N, C-alpha and C positions, 0 to 999 in steps of 0.2 A: 671146450673151454684151451687157450694153449700157452705152455710154458714162454714167462718172461726169458730165459735161458733157450737155448738149442744145442742140444748135445755134439760132434758129428760123430761119425764113421768114416775114418781116412784111411784110405789103402795105397800102400807103397810099397815100390821096390830100390832095392838097389843092386847094381852092378859090381858093386865092389866084395871082392872073393873072401873079405872080412867082415860081415855086415855088423857086428861089433866095435869096429874101425871107428873113430871119431871123428875120423876124416872121410867115411862113407858116403856120400850124395844120396838120399834117397830123394827118388821123383813120387808121381803122386798122378791116380791113376786117378781123370777125370770124369766125374759124368755128366749123363747130356742136362739136368735138372736141378740135383740135386744143389745144395748151396757148395761153393769152394770155392775159388780166387776170384775175387771181389772187388779186380777186372770187368770180369766177364758181367755183360748184363741177363738178369736173371729172364726166367724162360714161362714165356705162354701158354700153358695147355688147357683149354677147359671146353668141356668140367672131366679129364679124363690125366691123370696124370701114368706118369715113365713107373713102370709096374715095380724095377728094378732102384727107383730110386726112392719111391716108394714104402719099400721094403726098409730099405738104409736107416732113414727116417724111424723108426719104429724100433730097428736093431740098438740103435744109440738107447733105447730105454731101459736095453735087457745086458745080459752075458752074451758071451760065445756061445757058451754050453745049454743055453737056449733059442739060439738060433743058429741052429748044427749050418746049415744053410749057407752064409759064408764062411766057412772056412771051405768048405767045394768049390764056392766063389773062387776063394784067391787061389785056390791048387789051379784049376782052369785058366785064372790068369799066369799064372806063371808055370804053365802047359802052355802058351798063348794060344787059348781057343778059339779059335777065327768067330764060333759061332756068341760066344761069350760077350768078344772084345769087341761083336757090333754094336752091343748097348750101350755100348761108355761111348766118349763125347773123344777123349783120346786113349790111345796107347802112349805114354812116355817112350816103352822101349820097339815100337817100333823100325823096322831093318836091321835091329838089332839084335844079340843074345838076346835071352828071356833074363827076365832078374834072378 
């Protein structure tokens, strides 16, 4: 069975020097097939899933302590690691300083 409501983990970054500043602009890292932008057509891949997108779905059911890999993923995104960024649909910081 599946749930009627879906909780999502959203990874965002900011270029603001003070991330607590209410005017800080937070930009989302988009995944290839994970739900995100409502204007984007859903991806269709069968019978397989993009593994990272699939893991993000399950991570939403638990805490980050139960999914330590997500902390490592965030670190790799902050470091703008090319191999990690290749797993995503978009990098909002492409061509700019890392978040």
